[in-house]
Structures are given as structure tokens and as C-alpha cells.
N, C-alpha and C positions, 0 to 999 in steps of 0.2 A: 505780624512781624514788624519790627521797627523799620522805618525808612531811614537808612544809614547815610543817605546822600548829604544832608547837612553836616553830619558828623565827619564824613570824609572831607568835606570842604574846610571845616575847622582844622582838622589835622593837617591838611595840605598847607593851609596858611601858616601854621606853626612851623612845619618843616622848612618852608621857604624862609621864614623869618630867622630860624636857627641857622640856616645856610648862610644868610647874609651876615649875621653876626660872627660866625666862625671865619668866613672868608675875610672879613674886615680885620679880625684879629691876626690872622696869618699874614695878611699883607702888611700889617703894622710891624710884625716881627721882621719881615724882609726889609722894611725901611730902617729898622734899628741896625741891621747888618750892612747897610749901605747899598741895598739893592732896590731897583724900581720894578721888580717883578710884580705882576698882577694876574688875577684870574681871567681867563678867557672863557666865555660862556657860549655854548652852542645848543640851540633848541632842537629837539627832534620830535617827530610824530610817529606813533605806533601805527602799524597797518594790520588789519584783520579783515578778511573777506566777509562781507555781510554785516560789518560793524561800522556804522556811520560816525560814531564817536569813541574811538578806541583810546584816546588820550595820548599822552607823551610825557616829555620831561625836558630838563635842562642839564647838560653836562658842563661842569666847571672844572677847569684844570689850570694849575699854576706850576711853572718850573722856574725856580729861583736859586738864590745863593744858600739859603737854609733848607728850604723845601725842594729837594731835587725833583720830586714829582708828587703833587698832591691833587687828588680829585675829590670834588664834593658834588654829588648828584642828587637831584630831587626829581621824582617822577610820580605821576598819577595816571593810572591806566585802568581800563575796563574791558572785559572780554569774556571769553568762554574757554575753559580748559579742555584740551583734548582728553578723550575718555581715559586713556591709559595714565596720563599725568594726573587727572582728577583724583584717581584712587590714592595718590600720595599726599593730597592737600586736605587740611582740616575742613570738614564740612562740604567738600566739593563733590563727593559722590552723590549727595542728596541734591545739590544745586551747583552745577559746573559754572554758572555765571559768577564772575568775581569782580571786585574792585580792589585796588591796592594803591596806597600812597605812602611815600616814605623818603627818608634822606639816607644816603650812604656815603661814607667818607673813608678814604685810605690815604695815608701820608707816608712817603718814603723820603728819608732825610739824607742830606748830603754828608753830614758828619756822623760816623758810625757810633759815636758816643750818645747821639740823640736817638731814642727809640722810634721805630716805625709804629704806626697806630692804625686801628680800624674802629669805626663807630657806625652803627646804623640804628634807626628806629623806624617803625612802620605800623600801619593800620590796614587790615585786610578784612574783606567780607566775602562770604560764600553763603551757605545756609546759616553759618555762624559769623560772628564778628569778633575780632581780637586784635590786640597789640602784641608786638614783639620787638626785640632789639638787643642792644648791649654794646659793649666796647671792650677791646683787649689790647694790651700793650705788647709790642714785639721788639725788644731790644737785642741787637747783635752782641752788645756788651752790657749785661745787666748791672744795675746799681740798686742796692737794697732800698735806699731812700726814695728813688723814683718809683719803685714797685709799691712801696708802702703808701706814698702820696696818692698814686693812682687808685689803689684799692680803698684808701680812706675816703676819697671823694665819692666813690660809688657806694661804700658802706653807709655813709651819711645820707645819700639820696634814698637808699632802700629803707633806712631806719625811720624816715619820716612817713612811711606808708605801711609797712608791715615788718614786724621784727624777725620774721622768717625769711624775708626776701634775699638778703645778702648772702647767707650761707647756701641757700638753694640755688641762687643764680650764679654765685661764684663756682660752685661745683659743676653746674651745667656748662659754664664756660670752659672749665678744665677738661670736662669730658668731650665737649664739642670741638674745641680748638686743639685737636690732637692729630698727629700724622701717623696712622697705624703702620704704614709700611716702613717708617723710620723709627717708630717707637719713641717719639719725642713730642712734647708740646711745641706749638709754633711760637710761643712767647711766655710771658709771666702771668697771663690770665687777665681777668677782669670780671665782667658779668655777662650772662647771656640769658634771655628769657623769650618764651614764645607761647602762643595760645593763652594769653592773658585775656580771658573771655569777657564779653560784654553782653550779658543776657538782657540788660535793660539800660535805660539812660543813666541811672545812678552809677552802675558799674562802669559804664563808658567814661563818665566824668572822673571816677577814681583812677582808672587805668590811664587815661589821658594825662592826668596830673602827674602820675608817676613817670610816664614816658617823657613829659616835659622836664622833670627833674633830672632824668638821665642825661638829656641833652645839655642842661645847664651844668651838670657836674663835669661833663667832658670839657665844655668851654672854659670852666674855671681851672681844671687841673692840667690839661695837656699843654697849653701855652706856657704855663709855669715851668713844666719839665723841660720844654724846648729851650727857654731862656737860660735855664740852669746849665745846659750842656753845649749849646750851639757854638761856643767859642773855644771849646776844649781842643788841645793839640791831639793829632792822631797819626799813626804810623801806617806804612803800606800794609803791614800785617793786620792792623785794625780794619783797614778798608777791605782786604781780602776776606776777613771774617764776616764783614757786613754783606758782601756779595754772595758768599756761600749761604748765609742765613736767608737772603732774599730768594735764593733758589728753593729753599724749603717752603717759604711763604707762597711762591708760585705753585708748587706742587699741591699744597693744600687747597688753594683756591680753584685750581683746575680739576682736581680729582674729587674733593669732598664737600666743597662749600655749597650749601643749599641755595643761597642767594644767587650765586652764579648760575646754577641750574634753573632756578625760577625765571631769571631774566631771559635765558636762552630759549626756554620752553614757552614763553609767553610773547615772543616777538619783540623783545626790547632792543634798544640801540646797542649794537655790538661794541662800539667804542666806549660807551658808558659802562656796559657790563664788565668789560675787561680793563677798565681804568685802574683796577686794583693791582694789576701786575706791575712789578717794579721796572724802572727804566733800564736797569742793567743788573745782571745776575750771573753767577758762575756755578758750574757743577764740577766738583773735583773728581 
């Protein structure tokens, strides 16, 4: 079996570098809006009985003029799944020992014409090793050109690696980011992928390269959309629509999101796990 520790370290370094680049770009947008808002970073350590090196992460949060609340988290953890949870994780029934490293981002915007967004990429090992991730756009007031720009960026990222990826991962996002009890999608989609397996070093390099391009695509397209909409005039009715849509977002993350469940089941930092929740929402 491949020793995945060096690969986990490389993935961790990339996720941290991507975090730094994204946060710098978001702070630059705040400066353009006349705000001095900046990310505040809080390090946390995971605790697990009998585990001397459980790992941890850093939670980064900024509350500004454009980004009402944005969280960018990076974590790298190691441990052992509880038996009942192990049955739900790829390769964990065979080996409940796991490592996981990844970046997770959620941005809730002040202006309802600017879409909220989610992005995460990750590398996990159990008896198997794989990458997963994706990004999806969540506009309270959708604009076709924003939707097309977002999808075009990820279509191009996918095309550079496998001609089947975009359609497969776009459909996976449509199926995953759906709120069954409401009968609606939580946004206008994007891509979602999981279990991109790494049976050997060559496959790891290919999947890591793709995952890096997913992060680069996000960094290229989302700030462009923000700058396009952040100065738009909006009405109280627009704001009400945004707050209602945030309620739908909260429902999905608390009821259906696998990443939220993974964090809670593996002893992650509660504030980091729930940073995805909006700062304000309403239910009519």
C-alpha cells in the first residue's frame, strides 16, 4: 500500500496556498469598496482519545462591506471513524483509520445582486485514497451571464483533464445541491465530484492536478462576478428575497450536507464547521 503521508502534506500545502490567494483577492475587493475589512484567523486543534496527533486547522472569517460574512477554512486531521459512521465512508469499513485535508469556503454577500458561493476541495485516505470537491453558485437574484461565466470556468477546468468530467460533475452537483423537502435546487449549480480514486502515484498526480485547476477556476471567476454586481442598487424587496434564500441554504447545510456531517462526526471545530451558515436569514 502506498504511504500517503507525503501526498497529504503536498495537498495540505496547496490548500493553504489557495486559501492565502483567495483571501488576498477578497480583501482587495473590500479595499475597492472603501472597506478595511480583513480576515481574522483562529487556529484549532482536534481532540481524540488515544490519538496523540489528531491534527487541526485554521478558521478564517471576514465580515465586510461587500462580503457580509465569508469563511475560508483549511484543516488536516487524522483519526479513526466510529464503527457506525465508518460504514458510510469510502474504504473505511476495511480500514477505519483516516486522514483528511482540505479547503472549504462559503461567502454570503451584502448585496443581494451578488451571489453567495460555496467551494471546497479535499484529499482523504482510508483503505483507499481519493480527491473530492467542487463549487456551486447560489444567487438570490440569478443573472444568466453570471451563471454562464461560472459554469464556463469549470467547464474549461474539466476539459483540460477529461472530456466527460464537466457533464458528469455538473449533473452530480445538480443532484447533490437539491433540497428534497422544498423540491428546489439551492442555486444554479456548478460541479461536484467525489471518490476520484488514487490507486497509485500516477493517478494521484492526475487527480491532484485536476483539483488544483478547480481551485484556480474558482479564484478566476468568482471575484469577477462579485465586481460585476457589488455596486448594484437594491430594494428592500431584493434584500427580503436574499434572506429567504439564505434560509433555504441553511436548511440544506444542516439537514443534507455531507461535509457538515463529516466535520461533526470526526470532532472538528464547531465554529469552523458551521461557518457556512449565513449571518442573517428569515423564514416566511
